[in-house]
N, C-alpha and C positions, 0 to 999 in steps of 0.2 A: 666420618672423616677421621683419619689416623694421623697423629703427629709424632713421627719417629718413635714408634714402639707403643704408643698409647692410641687405642682406636675403639670405635664402636662398630660392631658387625651388624649390618642391616639384616633384619629378620628375613630368613629364606635365601640369603645370598648364595649359600653353597649349592642350592638347586640351580643357580644360574651359571655356574662355572662349568666348562666342558668336563665331562666325566674323566677324560684322560688326564686332567690336571688336578684332580682332587688330591690333596696332600702337598701340593706345591703352592707357592705364592704366585698369584696370577692377577693381572689387571688388563682391562681393555676398555675402549671408549663407550661400550654399550652398558657399562655397569650403572646401577641406580644412583651412585654418588654423583654422577655427572648429568643426571636428567634435568637439573635446573641450572646448568652451566658448569663451568670448569674454573675452580677458584684456587688461589694460593694455598698450599699445604693440604689440598684435598687428595684423597686416596680411595680408590675403589676396590683395593685388594683386602684380604682378610687375615693374613698371617702377621703376627706381632713382630717376628724377627726376620722380616723379608724386605719388601719394598716400603720405603718411607713415602711421605706425601710429596707431591710436586712442589718445587720451589721456584717461584717467579721473582723477577725484579718488578715489583708492583708499579713502579713508576713508568715502566716500558711495556709490560705484558698485560693485555686486557682481553677478556673473552668477548668475542664478536668483533674485535678489531684486528688483532694479529695472531690470535689462537682461536681454535674452534673444534667442535665435534661434528664431523661432516662425512658424507660419502666421499671415498677417495677418488682421485682424478682418473684412475684407469677403469672406471665403471663401464665404459662403453666397450672395452675389450673383453669383458667377462672374466677378468682376472684382477683380483684386488687383495687387500689385507684387512678388509672390513669384518667386523662382527655385528650381525644384525644390521648391516648397511652403514656402519659407522666406524670412523677412525679418528685419531687425534691429528690436528693440523697446526702447523706453524708457518705463517705467511704474512709478511708485512707488505701490503700492496703498494706502499710508497717507496719501497726499496731500501728501508732502513734495516740495520742489523738487529736481530732478535735472538734471544736464547732463554732456555729454561733447564732445570736440573731435577734429577731424582737420585736420592741417596739410598743405599742399602743399609737397613737396620741390623744390629745397633752399631756395628763397627766395620762393615764391609762383608764381602762374600767369605764364607768359611771354606777351608780346603774340602774339595769334593763337590761343592755347589757349582751349578751352572746357571748363568743368567742369559736370557735370549730376548730379542726384540725384532719386530718386523718393520721395514721401512719401504716407502716409495720415494725414490730420489729422482729429481728432474735433472736431465743432462743438457738442457738448452739455455739456462739462464742462471746468472749469479753463482752462488756457492751455498752448500748446505751439507750437514752431516752430523756425526756423533763423535764425542770424545768419551773414552773410558778413563777415569781418573783415580788416583790413589788417595790415601788418607791425608795427604798434604795438598790436595786439590791440583796435583800435577797430572798432566795428560800422559798416559802410558800406552795409549792406542788412539789413533784418529782414522776415521773413514769419511772421505769428503767427495762430493760430486758437484756437478754444475757445468759451466762452460769447459773447464778443464776435465781430463779423464777421471773416472771413478778411481780413487787412489787411497791406499793405506799408508800411514806414516806414523812415526814415533813409537812403533812397536819394537820389541827386542829382536824379532825376526819376522820376515815376510813382507816388509815394506815394498811398495811398488804399485803400478797401475794394473787394474783388472782388464782383461780382454773380454769385452762384451759386444763386439761387432757394432760399435757406435749406436747402441740403443739410446734413444732420447729419454725415455723414462723406464726405470727398472725397479723390480721388486726384489728386496733382499731380506734374508734372515741373518742377523749377527748373533753369535753365541760366544760366551766367555766361560771357560771352565777353570775355576780357581784351584791352584795347588798351594803348597806350603809357602813359597816365595815366588810369586808369579803365576802364570797360567797359560792356557792355550786359547787362542781365538780362531774363529772360523766364520767365513762369509759364504752363504749359500743363496741360491735362488729361493724366494719366499716359499715356505712349506718344506724346505730342506731337500728339494728335488735334485740339485746338483751343486757340489762344492766348487766355489769359484776361487777361493784363496784361503790359506791358513798360515798360522805362525804362532809365536809366543809373545807374551807381554811380561813386563817385570813389575813385581810388587803386588800388593793386595788391592783388588778392585773395591772402591768405596762408593763411587757415584758415576752417573753418566751426565753428560751435557749435550743437549740437542740445540742446534743453531742454524740460522739461515740469514742470508744477506743478498742484496741486489737482485731480488727475485723477479721484479716486475709485477704487473697487475693481473696477469692471466692466472686463473685458478689452477691450471695444470702445473704452474711453476712452484706450487707449495710443496713443503716437506710433509709427508704423511707418515705416521708411525702408529703401532698398535701391538697388542698381544705381548705384553711384558711378562716374563715367566722367570721365577727362581725355583730350581728343583735340585 
């Protein structure tokens, strides 16, 4: 487990990371750190100045209750964001609002660094999405899905709805390339197959916030996410 720059590297971890990502900070739901559950401040990555530990509101977030390490909801389609059959899941089946955070060590993305994450967003129930936040915990980019259209807001440029032909559940890759004061964001189909939207954000990216609410009890309504990379 790594606590914002202080970590223990599990023996042999580097042999588990995809070869294309060696030298980058990388985390996914199949890493050994999560084999016994998913806990507050836990971190499956290996780089000291990259991804910090997950941050939960421990009074509201509990493994096995509204977070989990599971196979994603699109498994029947043959298309998913899983690694070794697993992804992170955020889902309160009672319809409550839930959220969690991940901070970039030690003070945010440096100029030239890119952060990316893959998401499966449900387009039939509630709302769910991701905020990119600055060092004052202010949202500088938001991507939201649910009953309303998949939409970007609070960015410096590029706000608006994505044209996805009314897909009920969609796979996305979000990436953020930091520059000196602000940066470039891009939303693609997962795997980077097709760019759906792009624009700019203002300020230095310091953390992400993942959230969901009013999701309903169906497993397919969950927000799934995976493959966090800084390079």
